[in-house]
Each structure stands twice: as structure tokens, then as C-alpha cells.
N, C-alpha and C positions, 0 to 999 in steps of 0.2 A: 504494500501500500503505498510505505515511502516515496519507494521508488517513482510510483506512477504520479504520484503527486509531485514532486519532484518534474517528473517528464513535464508536468502537465504548465508549470509555472513556467519552467523552460520556454515550450512554445509559447506560452500568452505573451512572456516579454521579446522572442522573436516578430510575433504580429505584430505588438504594438513599437517595435523599432523598426519595420520596414515602411523608409520613407515614404512620405507621400508628395507628389507635386499638384499644387492648388494653382490653378491657373483663372482670374478672372478677369469681367471687362465689364466692370458696374454701371460705369456711364453709355454702355451697348458697344456694338463689333464697328464703328468707324475708327476710319481712320486716324482720327482727329483727336481721339479721346485715350485714355489713359489704361497701361492694361495691369493687374497688381498682379505678384509671380511672389508664393513662396511655397517652402520645401519645408515638410513638417516630419517628425519621429524619425527623425535623429539622432546616432549618438552625440552626446556635448562635444565642441568642437571639432565634428566630423567635416571633411573636406571635401565638397562634392563639385564635380562639374556640371553647368550649366550649358546645352547649346542649343542654338535656332536657327531654322532651315527654311527658306522662303525659294521657289521656283518664279523667274522672270520670264515674261513673253518671249523670249529664245532660248529657251526652257533651260537655261542656266540656273543651278543650284547655289543659292548665294546662305552662307553662314558668318556666323558668330560663336563667340560661348565665354565664358567666366567662371572662373573659380571664387566660390566664396565660402567659406566655415561657418561651419553653424555654431549659435549660441551654446550658452552653459545650460540652455534648458532644451536645446536639439531642435532651435531652426533657424531657419534664414529668412530674411525679408527682402529681395532684392530691392524693392522701392527706397529702403533704410539702411541698407549696408554697402560698404566700397568694396567690390571687389580685385581678388587678390592679386598678385601679381602676374604674368601670361596672360589677361583677358585682354581681350578683343577693345576694350573701352579703360577707362583708368579711376575716372570718379564715382559717386554714387549719382545713379541717374535710371530710374525705374524703367525708362526705356533704350535702356545702352544697348543693349542686345539685338534692337531694333536697328537702330541707322547706324550700329557698327557690322553690321554685315560684308560682306564681301562675295565674288566670285572666285572661283577655285583660284584664277591665275593671278588671284590679289590684282586684279587691274584698278587702281586708281581711278583711270577714267573711263569705265565703266560708269552706266546708268541703270539702274532698276528701272523697269518698266511692269506694272500690275498685267495680265492676262485677262482681259476685261475691266469688271466691273468692280475683283476681289481678286484676294488672293490668301493662300495658308500660310501658317507660323507652324511649323513643329519644332517642338519643343523637347530634346532627348535631356535623362539626370545622367553623370555618369560616377563612377564609386570606383575607382582606380583602374580607368578606362572600362572598365566593361559597364553595359547600359540597365539601367535599374529600374527606369519609370518613361515615360512616356505621356503627351500630350499633344494636342491640334487645336489651335483657333483659329477662324476665319475676319479677316479686315476686309471690310467696304469703302472701295473709292467713292462708291457713291449705291446709295438706298436704292431699294430695285422700285420702290414705288415714281422716282424721279423721271421724269421722261424725256430723251432725247430728241431732240429736233434738228433737219440738218435747213439748213437756210440759204437760199440763194435767193432774192427779190432785188428787184431794179437795182441793181449792180451789189448791193451786200453781202458776204459768204462770212458764216460763224455755224456756231451752232449752239439754240438755246436750248436751257436746260430747265425746266417746269416739275416743282414739285408737287403734289395734290395741296389741295385749296379749293376752298368755297368760295371766295373773293379774290380779288386781282394782287398780286404782288410785287413788293417790289421789284426791280430788276438790278444786278450789277453787271454790268459792260466789264469782261477781262481783256487786259491788252499786252501781247508779247513783246518779248524783248527784241534786239538787234536779229535776232535769230526767224524771227518770223511765223509762219504759220500758225495756227491752232491749237494754243494749247488747252486741252479739254481737262487734264487733270483737276487744276486747282477751281475749273469752272465748275464741275462734277462735285467736287468736297464743298465748297461756296454751298450749291443748291441743295446740300444735303443738311443742310443748316438751316433750311426754311425761306432762301431765296430763289426767286426765277436771276438767271444768271444767262447772261449771251456772249459766250466765247466767242470776237470779233478779229477777223483777218483783215489785216491791211497791205499785207503784203505776205510773198512767196507762196500762194496759194494760188491754184487753176483759176484763172480769170480777174487777179491782182496782176499788179505788179510784181516784179520777180524778186526784185529789192529793195531796199530802205531807200528811195531814192523821188524827189520830188511827189511826193504823197499829199495828193487833192484834199483838203480836211473836209470840204464838200461833201466827199464820201460820210466824215461821221453827222453830218447831219441828216444825210439821208438816211445812216443808219436810226437818228435817233425820232425820225418822222415814222419809218417803220416800227419803231416799238411801239410810237403812239397811238397804230393800230390795232394792237392785239388785244382783244379784251377781255386774256386773262395777264396781264400784264399793267402796272398801278404807274404809268407813267409821269408820274407826280412827284414821285420817288427813286431818280438813276444814281446809282454809283456810280464808278469809275477804282478799275483795279487795273495797277497797271505796275511792269517790273523793268527795272532799267533803262533803254530806251524808251518804253511800252509807261515809262514814271513820267519820263521827262513826256510824253504825248498827252497821258493823263491832265497834267499839269496846263498843257495847252492850249486843251478842250474846256478844263472848267475856266480858264483868263477868256476865251475868247469865245463863250459860248455858256454864260454862267448861270444864267437861267433854265439849264438846260440839264442842269447835273445837283446834286444833292450832297452829292459824299463823293471823298476820292483818298484813295490808300496807294500810294508810292511809294514802292520799296524800290531800294538804291537810285532815288531821283537823282536827275540834273536841276542846276538851278538855271539852266541858260538852253539857247538853243543850240544842238550841234550841228554840222551836216551831214550828209547820207553817207552810206557806204559805197565806196568806189575809189581806181587809182589817180582818178583826178576830181578835183573839189566840186561841189555838188549838194544842191541843198536836198534836206531831208523832208520837210514839209513847205507848201505851198497855198496858197490861202488867196479864192480869186485870178490865179494865173499870176500870183507872185509870191515869192519867198516871204513866209511873215517876217521874219527879222535878218539880219543878216546872221553869216553861224559865228560861234564861239572858235577863236585857234586854239588849236592840238599840234605842238610839235611831230614829226614826222619818228613812225617809231622805228628803232634800231633794226631788220632782224637779219642777222649775222651771228656769225658760230650757228649756226642750227638751231638758233633760238626760234621757240614757234613752231618747231617740226615735229616734236615727239613729247608725249606729256610728262616725261623724265625733264625736258627743257624748255617750257614753258615761258613766253613772253609775260613780261609785265608793262603793262599800259597806266597805271597811274601817277607814273614821273612825263608821262609826257602832257597827261592833260594839267598837272600842278606847274607846266613849262608855257603851257599854251596859257594860263593862267596869267603868267608875268606880263603880257598885255594888256592891262588893268582896262583901257579904254574901249579897244575891243572887245575885251570880256562882258564888260558892263552893258556893250551895247546890243551882247546876246540876251539881257537877263530877260527870264519869261514873266510878263506881269503880274503873277501871280498877287498882287494886290486887287484884280480885278473878281478874282476869285469871290463866289459867295454864298461858298458851301464848308462846314467844319472839314478839317483836310488831317490827314494823320500820314504823316510820313517814317520810313523806316532804312536805318543806314548799318552797316557793319565798319567799324573804326580800324579795321586792317585790309577795308574793301580794294585789290588791286586790280580792279578793272578801270576804279576810276575814284575820285574821292567821294566818293555820295556822301560820307559823313558830313565835309564841307561845305558840298552843297546843299546839304539838308538842311545845313543852321544860315547858310545864305539865305535861303528861301524864309526861315524864321524871323531873320532881320530885316529883313525886306517889306515882312506884313508887319511889323513895328514898327519901322520907320515910316510906312505911310497911313499908321495908326488901324490896318485895316479890322473890322470888329468880329471876324470869324473867329472859329476854335480851330486851333494849332495846335496838335502833340507831335513831339518828336521821339520817338522809340530809337535811342541808341546804342549797339550795341557795341562795345569798345574791343573784344575779342573775333568780333567775328568777320564775314569778309561776304565777296561779293554774291553769295551761295544764301541769302535767306531764302527758303522755300514755305510749300506746305511742309508739316509736321511726320514721324515717325515713320518716313522711308529710308532707304539704305543711304549711306550718302558716300558716295565714289571716294571724292578727296577732290582738294580744294583746285582741281585744274578742269578745263574747260573745252572739246573741243568746238571750235567756230562751225557750222554747216557752208557760211558763205565766203569768207576769207581762208576756211580749209587750216588753219593755222590754232596753236594747241596756245591756251593762255590763263596766267594762273587767276585765279579768283579770290585769293589771299583768306584768313582765317584757318580756323583746321573744321578736321570734322564733328570734334567734340562742337564746339563753339557754336558753330551754324546750326548742329543739330539743337541746341538749348535756344539760339535766338528765332530759330522755326518755330518751335513751340511756343514760347512765350509770347512771340510776335501775334503767331497766329491766333491764339486765344483771344489778345486785346483787339485783334482785325472784325473777328465775329461780331464782341461787343460793340465794338463802333458800329459796323451797320446793324445790327439790333438798334441802336439806339440812336442814329441820325434817319435811318432810311422808314423807320416804324414810328417816326415823332413828327410832331405838325411844327415843333421848334428848331429852327435850324443853326438860330446863331446864340450858342447858350454857352457858356463860359467854363462848363466843364461836364467831362464826361466818366463815369462812374468805374471806368477800367484803371 
């Protein structure tokens, strides 16, 4: 009997000490929501490796891993624990296993793109290199009930995303940067937060200019008019969300057509108008057949010694823009008249932006608004250690380099994977609140926002 009792006790202890991997998504399965990861029923101070795995649209498997030591109570809480040496990320970060994934080649120039509207993340728990537990979760880029509608009307090209609603919805127009095309990812995620979102192309799409040159701003007037004709859209509440050159464009549109825009988010913006993309000087933006402003000077970037030819040797263009700023008269002549904007404005910049000095530009915008006694609400979210790659959150971040599809060169974005990830998460949450409070409100010029 004593032997039987002893065996029963040993079995109970063994069962009790079988590690349990607990992964929950308390705010839902959307990509921009947090994930809680805990491991329980470990031995005190036991070391466990946790691996995350996801497959991109090309079928490549991206992985990350982190080592953790259990508490004296036998548990691990990823949200509040620093991973041990040898992990894919270094500091306490509840979403570190997501953004730190890399493909098999560890190619920092790769880009993770979802297959469809969701992707799965498989977590495996290891002890001494042996798998002891597994769990899979799903992450959605777009809620299933959000409708996707391709638009080609009156020369306007884009994709409209419409959530389910019994009443017309505020709409956000998203504008890509100098890579052109139509960026649907951020539009899908914004729409899943309750907005109608129009991912609007303006070059680099069939039926539109092939390059960022002489873009007629009448095109955007036509887009505004088209939106006003849509019965499921509240055209009295239109927001703009632009990134890089798209942020420059957002500020131009807000200053030129102030009555058509009720909120602007400008990610890594410029304070001035720059020229188009080409081997010879050319205007980027024209209105009624004329340049809207003289474009600002920028020093010629030296592509020598293989600079820009490979991701290991990217070119840094920040200094070229800083050099151009030394011609103060020409730079000032190209300033966007942001004092004409009549809606709330949210600027987002990284202090280590190596594409162009968006941190300085954002401050110049703030200073100009103050100089002209602008009554609008303007907030500047500045992330000192982040680069040009502030984006939608919680996707794998390959590295601070970027292959430009038009110039066919590699560029340094600045920042690090970790700093850009944290800036992306924090800014995205505040962007959502900003749009909720501005586009769902009848009062546009308020002294503060709650984020």
C-alpha cells in the first residue's frame, strides 16, 4: 500500500509539472491587438525556449525564438519578462516574438506579406531542444465583414474598404510614398477599426502616371467628389493618412483644399515640397497646369563604391536633404503653407530617420503653425530612436533597409527593428484614437485629444 501511495503521489507531481503554454488574445484576433503569452506548471527557475513561426505569401517560413527562465513559482509571463541571451529580441516586449521573426536566410531585406487576410502563428515550447508543447493562433489583417471594392471611376483608381454599418461612415484616404502603387495593408487594418478607408493610388498603377512626376492635384479633387457620391460614406468627415511622400501630399491637400479634409495623419512627413523622381529636375505636384511651389533643393546623393547596390551597403540620403536645407531662401520658398489647414493634424517622426530628416520637418511644421497663430490642434509624436520605417504594428520587421522599386537602389531607413516596432505599436494606437476623436466629432478645432 505504501508503494502504491508513493507511486500515486509521484504521478500527481509529474502531471502537475507538465508545462502549460497559454496564449490568449483578450482584445480579439486583429493584427493590431496584443497577445498574452504565459507558461505555467514549470519547475522553479527552469529555462524554456519558445519559438514562433509564420508563413508569408511566398511560402517562406519566418521564425523567432526567445529563452526565458521561470520564476520561483514555476511560471513565465512574456509580457513582463526580459528574454535571456541568445533570443531574437533583447528587452521586455510582449510582442517581441512577432516583430522579430526572420526568414530562413535571415535576409534583413525581405518583406513579410500575409497570404490573404490572415496568417497563423505557431508557437512551440522546447526544453533541452525537445518540443514539449505547441499552440497556434490566427491574426487577422482585415475583419471578414469588411468589404473590399475595387474602384476605377472617372480616372480615379483605388480600393475601398467598407465595414458593416447601418449609417454612413467617416472615410480615411490612405496615400503611399515614393514607391507608388496602392498599399492595402494599412487600409484593411484601419477599416477593421470601424472606418471606411479608401486606399487611393496616384502613380505606379495601371491607368495612372508611372512615376512621381507632374501629378495633377485635380485628380484628388475628383476623388473627393467621387466619395461624396457614395451613400455609405459620410463625406463631411474625410481623413488623410499619408506616409513619407504621401505625408507631404497629405499636407499639400489639406492646405489647398481645407474644406474637404477634417483630419490628417502624416507619417515621416516633409515640411516642404520636393521634386519628382527622375534623372533630371522635375516637379512632383502641379495644379491647373502649374507647379504648386518651387521644389526644395537637395544635394545629389553619391552612389559610389557600390553604395545602394546591395542591402549590406545601403545609401543614406538624410545628409543630402540636410545639405539642401542650407540654401535657406530656396528651402523657405518651398514650404508647404500648413497654416491654411483647418483640421486637426497628427505628425509622426523618427529621430534616426535616414531617408530624410522627418523629425526636423515635423518640428518645422509645428513652428510654422505657431508663427501663423493657427487655431488647429497639432500633435507631434516623436520617437528619438526610430527610423523611417514606422508602420502598422506587430508584423515581422526585416531590417532598417529598403529596396526602392523605382530607383532600384537600397536605402538605409535608420532606426532598429526594436525601436521601429515600439514606435509602430505606440503610434498606431494613438492614430486610431486620433481618427476616432476627430472624424466622429462635430468639433474640429479642440485644444486637446485624449490620447
